[in-house]
C-alpha positions in Angstrom: 16.5 -10.8 -4.1 14.9 -8.8 -1.4 17.1 -7.2 1.3 16.5 -4.6 4.0 19.5 -2.8 5.4 18.5 -1.2 8.7 20.5 2.0 9.3 19.0 3.1 12.6 16.2 2.2 15.0 14.4 4.4 17.6 12.6 1.9 19.8 10.6 -0.1 17.3 10.7 2.5 14.5 13.2 1.6 11.8 15.0 3.6 9.0 16.7 1.6 6.3 17.1 0.9 2.6 15.0 -1.7 0.7 16.8 -3.4 -2.2 15.0 -5.5 -4.7 17.2 -6.9 -7.5 19.3 -3.8 -7.5 16.5 -1.3 -7.3 16.6 0.7 -4.0 14.3 2.8 -2.0 14.7 4.4 1.5 12.4 3.2 4.3 9.9 3.9 5.7 8.2 4.1 2.3 4.7 4.8 1.1 3.7 3.2 -2.2 0.9 4.9 -4.3 -1.6 2.4 -5.7 -1.4 2.0 -9.5 -4.2 -0.6 -9.8 -4.2 -0.7 -13.6 -0.5 0.2 -14.0 -1.4 3.8 -13.5 -1.7 6.0 -10.4 -5.0 7.8 -11.1 -4.6 11.2 -12.8 -0.8 11.0 -12.7 1.9 9.9 -15.2 5.0 8.0 -14.5 7.0 11.2 -15.1 4.9 12.7 -12.3 5.8 9.9 -10.0 9.5 10.3 -10.8 9.3 14.0 -10.2 7.6 13.4 -6.8 10.3 11.0 -5.7 8.1 7.9 -5.7 10.5 5.0 -5.5 7.9 2.2 -5.4 4.3 1.5 -6.4 1.9 -1.4 -6.2 -0.3 -2.6 -9.1 -3.0 -5.3 -9.0 -2.6 -8.7 -10.7 -6.4 -9.3 -10.8 -7.2 -6.1 -12.5 -4.3 -6.4 -15.0 -5.4 -9.9 -15.8 -8.9 -8.5 -16.7 -7.6 -5.5 -18.5 -5.5 -5.4 -20.7 -4.5 -9.0 -20.1 -1.3 -10.6 -18.9 0.0 -11.4 -22.5 -0.4 -7.7 -23.6 1.8 -6.5 -20.6 4.3 -9.3 -21.2 4.4 -8.5 -24.9 5.3 -4.9 -24.1 8.3 -6.0 -22.1 6.7 -6.2 -18.7 5.3 -3.5 -16.3 8.5 -1.4 -16.3 8.4 -0.9 -20.0 4.7 -0.9 -20.3 4.2 2.1 -18.0 7.7 3.6 -18.3 8.5 3.4 -14.6 11.9 2.5 -13.2 11.1 2.2 -9.5 10.2 -0.9 -7.6 6.9 -2.4 -8.7 4.9 -4.7 -6.4 1.9 -6.7 -7.7 -1.0 -7.4 -5.3 -2.3 -11.0 -5.7 -5.9 -9.8 -6.2 -7.0 -12.1 -3.5 -9.1 -9.3 -1.9 -11.0 -9.0 -5.1 -11.3 -12.7 -6.0 -12.4 -13.8 -2.5 -14.5 -10.9 -1.2 -18.0 -11.5 0.0 -20.7 -11.1 -2.6 -18.3 -11.8 -5.5 -19.3 -14.5 -8.0 -16.7 -17.0 -7.0 -16.2 -20.5 -5.4 -13.3 -22.3 -3.9 -12.6 -26.0 -4.6 -9.6 -27.0 -2.6 -6.8 -24.6 -3.6 -8.5 -23.4 -6.8 -10.5 -20.2 -6.9 -13.0 -20.0 -9.7 -14.6 -16.6 -10.5 -16.2 -14.6 -13.2 -14.7 -11.4 -14.6 -16.7 -8.4 -13.3 -16.0 -6.8 -16.7 -17.1 -9.3 -19.3 -18.2 -12.4 -17.4 -15.3 -14.6 -18.5 -14.6 -17.5 -16.1 -11.1 -17.8 -14.5 -9.5 -20.5 -12.4 -6.6 -19.5 -10.3 -4.4 -21.5 -7.9 -1.7 -20.0 -5.6 0.9 -21.3 -8.0 -0.8 -19.6 -11.0 -1.0 -16.4 -9.0 2.8 -16.2 -8.6 3.6 -17.4 -12.1 1.3 -14.9 -13.7 2.5 -12.0 -11.5 6.0 -12.8 -12.6 4.9 -12.8 -16.3 3.8 -9.2 -15.6 7.4 -8.4 -14.8 6.8 -7.1 -11.3 9.8 -6.9 -8.9 7.8 -8.2 -5.9 4.9 -10.7 -5.9 2.4 -11.0 -3.1 1.0 -14.3 -1.9 -2.5 -15.3 -2.6 -4.1 -15.0 0.8 -7.6 -15.3 2.4 -8.7 -12.0 4.0 -11.6 -12.5 6.4 -14.2 -9.8 6.7 -14.4 -7.6 9.8 -15.8 -8.7 12.2 -15.3 -12.4 11.8 -16.0 -15.3 14.2 -13.5 -17.9 15.3 -14.5 -20.4 12.6 -13.9 -17.8 9.8 -10.6 -16.7 11.4 -9.3 -20.2 11.7 -10.3 -21.0 8.2 -8.6 -17.8 6.9 -5.3 -18.5 8.8 -5.1 -22.2 7.7 -6.0 -21.4 4.1 -3.5 -18.5 4.0 -0.7 -20.7 5.4 -1.4 -23.5 2.8 -1.5 -21.1 -0.1 1.6 -19.3 1.2 3.5 -22.6 1.2 2.5 -23.2 -2.4 3.4 -19.7 -3.5 6.8 -20.0 -1.8 7.6 -23.1 -3.9 7.5 -21.0 -7.0 10.5 -19.0 -6.1 11.0 -15.3 -6.8 10.7 -12.2 -4.7 7.6 -13.0 -2.6 6.1 -11.4 0.4 4.1 -13.7 2.7 1.0 -12.1 4.2 -0.3 -12.7 7.8 -4.1 -12.8 8.5 -6.0 -13.5 11.7 -8.2 -10.4 11.9 -8.0 -8.7 15.3 -7.7 -11.9 17.4 -4.4 -12.0 19.2 -4.1 -15.8 19.0 -4.9 -16.1 15.3 -2.8 -13.1 14.4 0.3 -14.4 16.2 -0.2 -17.8 14.7 -0.4 -16.4 11.2 2.6 -14.2 11.6 4.6 -17.2 12.9 3.4 -19.2 9.9 4.9 -16.7 7.5 8.1 -16.6 9.4 8.4 -20.4 9.4 7.8 -20.7 5.7 10.8 -18.5 5.2 9.8 -15.5 3.1 12.3 -12.7 2.4 9.5 -10.1 2.9 6.6 -10.2 5.4 3.3 -8.4 5.0 0.4 -7.7 7.3 -3.0 -8.1 5.8 -6.6 -7.8 6.9 -6.2 -4.6 8.8 -7.5 -1.0 8.1 -10.8 -2.5 6.9 -13.1 -1.0 9.5 -11.7 -2.3 12.9 -11.1 0.2 15.7 -7.7 1.9 15.5 -6.7 0.5 18.9 -7.3 -3.0 17.6 -5.1 -2.4 14.6 -2.3 -1.0 16.7 -2.6 -4.0 19.0 -2.2 -6.4 16.1 0.9 -4.4 14.9 2.4 -4.8 18.4 2.0 -8.6 17.9 3.6 -8.4 14.5 6.5 -6.3 15.8 7.2 -9.0 18.4 6.8 -11.9 16.0 8.4 -10.9 12.7 12.2 -10.9 12.7 14.0 -7.5 12.7 16.0 -8.4 9.6 13.0 -8.7 7.3 11.0 -5.9 5.6 7.5 -5.5 7.1 4.7 -4.3 4.8 1.4 -3.1 6.2 -1.1 -3.3 3.4 -3.8 -0.8 2.7 -2.9 2.0 5.1 -2.7 5.7 3.9 -3.9 8.0 6.7 -1.0 10.2 7.8 -1.6 9.7 11.6 -2.0 5.9 11.2 1.2 5.7 9.1 3.2 7.4 11.8 1.7 5.1 14.5 2.5 2.0 12.3 6.1 3.2 11.8 6.3 3.5 15.6 5.3 -0.2 15.7 8.0 -1.5 13.4 6.4 -1.3 9.9 8.5 -0.2 6.9 6.3 -0.3 3.8 2.8 0.9 3.2 0.3 1.3 0.3 -3.1 2.8 -0.1 -5.4 4.6 -2.6 -6.3 6.9 0.2 -4.2 10.0 -0.8 -5.3 10.0 -4.5 -8.9 9.0 -3.7 -9.1 11.8 -1.1 -7.6 14.2 -3.6 -10.3 13.3 -6.2 -12.9 14.0 -3.4 -11.3 17.4 -2.7 -9.9 16.4 0.6 -6.3 17.6 0.9 -3.6 16.9 3.5 -1.9 19.8 5.3 0.3 20.0 8.3 -2.6 21.6 10.1 -5.0 18.8 9.2 -7.2 18.1 6.2 -9.2 20.6 4.2 -12.0 20.4 1.6 -10.6 22.7 -1.1 -14.1 23.2 -2.6 -15.5 24.9 0.5 -16.6 28.5 0.0 -14.0 29.8 2.6 -11.3 29.2 0.0 -12.9 31.2 -2.8 -10.7 34.3 -2.1 -7.8 32.5 -0.3 -4.6 33.3 -2.2 -2.4 31.1 -0.1 -1.1 27.7 -1.3 -2.8 24.5 -0.1 -0.1 24.3 2.6 2.5 27.0 3.1 5.0 24.3 4.3 4.6 22.2 1.1 7.1 22.3 -1.7 5.0 20.4 -4.3 4.5 21.9 -7.8 0.9 22.6 -7.0 1.7 24.6 -3.9 4.6 26.4 -5.6 2.5 27.5 -8.5 -1.2 27.7 -7.6 -3.5 29.1 -4.9 -6.4 27.7 -2.9 -8.6 30.2 -4.7 -7.6 28.9 -8.1 -8.0 25.3 -7.3 -11.4 26.0 -5.6 -12.5 27.7 -8.9 -11.4 24.7 -11.0 -13.3 22.4 -8.7 -16.5 24.5 -9.0 -16.1 24.9 -12.8 -15.5 21.2 -13.2 -12.2 21.7 -14.9 -10.4 18.4 -14.7 -6.9 19.8 -14.1 -7.7 20.2 -10.4 -7.7 16.4 -9.9 -4.1 16.2 -11.1 -3.1 19.2 -9.0 -4.6 17.8 -5.8 -3.3 14.3 -6.4 0.2 15.7 -6.9 -0.2 17.5 -3.6 -1.4 14.6 -1.5 1.2 12.2 -2.9 4.0 14.8 -2.3 2.7 15.3 1.2 3.1 11.6 2.1 6.5 11.3 0.4 7.6 14.3 2.5 6.1 12.8 5.6 8.1 9.6 5.1 11.3 11.6 4.6 10.7 13.5 7.8 9.8 10.4 9.7 13.0 8.7 8.4 15.2 11.6 9.4 13.6 11.6 12.9 14.4 8.0 13.3 18.0 8.5 12.2 18.3 11.4 14.6 16.8 9.3 17.5 13.9 11.8 17.8 11.0 9.8 16.3 8.6 10.0 19.3 8.9 13.8 19.5 8.4 14.1 15.7 5.3 11.9 15.8 3.7 13.6 18.7 4.4 17.1 17.3 2.9 16.1 13.9 -0.3 14.5 15.5 -0.8 17.5 17.8 -0.9 19.9 14.8 -2.8 17.5 12.4 -5.6 16.5 14.6 
């Protein structure tokens, strides 16, 4: 059972508690991406220590490696990766249906070859939900059709119709399922797809096909449509967003849940979040800088190590720096969500957002 209890709103921004089969997390919430049942460079103990209450893994990748049966045999994802928070599984549709991938669609069946060993798979929307549930995830995402950006009317119409049909078939399987709207950046198609997901009756509603290269203004415009179309009582999940400024803008437009590999990927490319903007920790200016990454940050990395030391580890190719920087970036977003939530509860969200952006940019 999926339930969102909204504790306060500040215009469209919402603070609440998401409950999934007894597991709870405060919202707004950012979910680190654990594609292969692991957030890169971090352990599940790290996630617990950082206050991570929810993550998302990927059905497609887990089906490839290690295989659904192996995870099921281990007792499901919670046991397999020793993590007690809420676990979402992505449908893998973005991987299965992307342009240039060796796949074909015959009606509602997607046939594709494994990018790892060439094995051939056939997946229907029904299979997608059933196999996600075998993994033991708490929330399953519908199989959807994400069009590229930009896309013409024909592609967008096909995407919206296919996504609706697949969503209906997914919903028939029961369970804790989020429907996903598509429609690109076209107002008509986006509103239609959002309404389709509402009409099908999902307990959770997601927003797909954004943050894939479109102008920021277009993304915000689509979120305004979502905010007006999705009911206030249902949790709203914007998929694939991890930039601090964009997260705050999306919260301002009624979104509750987010995920992205952005913070850990950036960390592994030496790009670190601070409340004064991003820094590249390998730059020579940090060789003799004995301050923490961010003096406002309470993460274990900032409490114990300096910019100078992490700069040295990067330059010496000592792998510990990737864990240190990943811990910092994840902690930063966890803290940002806490601050945003408190600002909503206090009725001061707009001031909080504007102050953050003025310092960050």
